[in-house]
C-alpha positions in Angstrom: 219.1 38.1 164.4 216.3 38.0 166.9 214.6 34.6 167.5 211.9 33.3 165.1 208.5 33.5 166.7 206.6 30.2 166.9 202.9 30.9 167.4 201.6 29.1 170.5 197.9 28.6 170.4 197.6 25.4 172.4 198.1 23.1 169.4 200.5 20.2 169.5 203.9 19.6 167.8 205.4 23.0 168.7 208.5 21.6 170.4 209.5 19.4 167.4 209.3 22.4 165.1 211.5 24.4 167.5 214.0 21.6 167.7 214.2 21.4 163.9 215.1 25.1 163.7 217.6 24.8 166.5 219.2 21.8 164.8 219.8 24.1 161.8 221.3 26.8 164.1 218.3 29.1 164.0 216.9 30.3 167.4 213.1 30.0 167.7 210.9 30.8 170.7 207.2 30.2 171.5 204.8 33.1 172.0 201.1 33.8 172.5 201.7 37.5 172.8 200.6 39.6 169.7 203.2 42.3 170.5 205.9 39.7 169.9 204.9 39.2 166.3 205.4 42.9 165.4 209.1 42.7 166.1 209.8 39.1 165.1 212.1 38.6 162.0 209.9 35.6 161.0 206.8 33.7 162.1 206.3 29.9 162.1 202.7 28.8 162.6 202.6 25.0 163.2 200.1 22.8 164.9 198.2 19.6 165.2 194.6 19.6 166.4 191.2 20.9 165.4 190.2 24.1 163.7 187.4 25.3 166.1 189.5 25.3 169.3 192.5 26.6 167.5 190.6 29.6 166.1 189.0 30.2 169.5 192.4 30.4 171.1 193.9 32.7 168.5 191.0 35.1 168.8 191.0 35.0 172.6 194.6 36.0 172.7 194.5 38.6 170.0 196.8 36.4 167.8 194.4 36.1 164.9 194.6 39.7 163.9 198.3 39.9 164.8 199.1 37.0 162.4 197.2 38.5 159.6 198.8 41.9 160.1 202.3 40.4 160.2 201.7 38.6 156.9 200.3 41.7 155.3 203.3 43.7 156.5 205.7 41.3 154.7 207.0 39.3 157.7 208.3 36.0 156.5 205.7 33.3 157.5 205.8 29.5 157.4 202.6 27.6 158.2 202.5 23.9 158.9 199.6 21.4 158.8 196.8 23.1 160.8 198.9 26.3 160.3 198.1 26.0 156.6 194.4 25.2 157.0 193.7 28.1 159.3 195.0 30.5 156.7 191.9 29.8 154.5 188.5 31.5 154.8 186.4 28.6 156.2 186.8 25.0 157.4 184.3 22.2 157.2 185.8 21.0 160.5 183.2 22.4 162.9 182.1 24.8 160.2 184.4 27.5 161.5 185.6 30.8 159.9 189.3 31.0 159.7 191.9 33.8 159.1 190.9 34.4 155.5 194.5 35.1 154.2 194.1 32.5 151.4 190.8 32.4 149.6 189.1 29.0 149.8 187.7 26.3 152.1 189.2 23.5 154.1 187.5 20.3 153.2 187.3 16.8 154.7 188.4 13.7 152.9 185.1 12.2 151.8 183.5 8.8 152.2 184.6 8.2 148.6 188.1 7.9 149.9 187.2 5.2 152.3 185.2 3.4 149.6 188.4 3.3 147.6 190.2 1.6 150.5 192.1 4.8 151.5 192.4 5.4 155.2 191.4 8.7 156.8 193.3 10.4 158.2 195.9 10.4 155.4 198.9 9.4 157.3 202.5 8.7 156.2 204.8 9.6 153.3 203.6 11.0 150.0 205.0 12.9 147.1 204.7 16.6 146.5 204.4 17.8 142.9 205.8 21.3 142.7 203.8 23.8 140.6 205.8 27.0 141.1 209.4 28.1 141.9 209.2 29.6 145.4 212.7 30.1 147.0 211.8 27.9 150.0 211.8 24.9 147.6 215.2 25.8 146.0 217.2 22.6 145.6 214.3 20.3 146.6 213.9 17.5 144.0 210.6 17.2 142.1 208.2 14.6 143.6 210.1 14.5 147.0 208.3 12.6 149.7 207.1 14.3 152.9 205.3 13.1 156.0 201.5 13.8 156.3 199.0 13.4 159.1 195.6 15.0 158.3 191.9 14.4 157.7 191.2 17.8 156.0 192.8 19.5 153.1 193.0 23.1 151.7 191.0 23.8 148.6 192.0 27.4 147.5 189.7 29.1 145.0 192.6 31.1 143.5 195.1 28.7 141.8 197.8 31.3 141.9 198.3 30.4 145.6 199.0 26.8 144.9 202.7 25.9 145.0 202.5 22.1 145.3 200.0 19.3 145.1 199.7 15.7 146.4 197.5 12.8 145.3 195.5 10.8 147.8 192.3 9.7 146.1 192.2 13.2 144.6 194.8 15.8 143.8 194.8 18.3 146.7 196.8 21.4 147.6 199.7 20.5 149.8 201.6 23.7 149.6 200.4 27.3 149.3 202.9 30.2 148.8 203.1 33.8 147.8 205.9 36.3 148.4 206.7 36.2 152.1 204.2 33.4 152.9 204.6 29.6 152.5 202.6 26.9 154.2 202.6 23.1 153.9 200.1 20.5 154.7 202.9 18.0 155.5 205.3 18.3 158.4 208.8 19.4 157.4 210.1 18.6 160.9 209.0 14.9 160.4 210.3 14.7 156.8 214.0 14.0 157.3 216.7 16.0 155.5 214.4 17.3 152.7 212.1 18.7 155.3 214.9 20.4 157.2 216.0 21.9 153.9 212.7 23.7 153.6 213.2 25.3 157.0 216.8 26.2 156.2 215.7 27.7 152.8 213.0 29.7 154.6 215.6 31.4 156.9 218.3 31.9 154.2 216.1 33.1 151.3 213.2 34.9 153.1 214.4 35.9 156.6 218.1 36.7 156.3 217.5 38.7 153.1 215.1 40.9 154.9 216.8 41.6 158.3 
């Protein structure tokens, strides 16, 4: 199998994602070349950072359209953290338009969270309540804990996209999934064995069944 393509758009945390896949025996390489996504067996779209510069970089390099086209063509796709948020239509962070793959808006944790004594960003371990039965979560126990670092959260307008939720002052969407696409607000690569299981399931149940 050809290497998995990790989208490089200047965001942080790319190397730790690559190392996680390598640890599981799956080769993954960075790319900012749209042509690479057409032939990739799978795409991983991770990142830490802010939506406006991330979208600017994706559009500058032609990667925004390439990502959307790859998802539409059925290429297995895994988004992480900012890589989930950028899938939505719009983000309150800098009031920027995003990729529009998932209908909805990325919203900021409000002052009400701070008033409740909850810190923003939401940082640390929290439970994920699974809503559906996507194969990437096969064998993952209900209410497993994963590692989060974020000040914004996805708010899809179509509940059929919601695969998992997490509570932090409010119940927010922490996983979206449909067919070949799965994206998590948390960082699987920072979430121990249960996080690595998600990446391994992604390859075994979405990638290897397609190549």
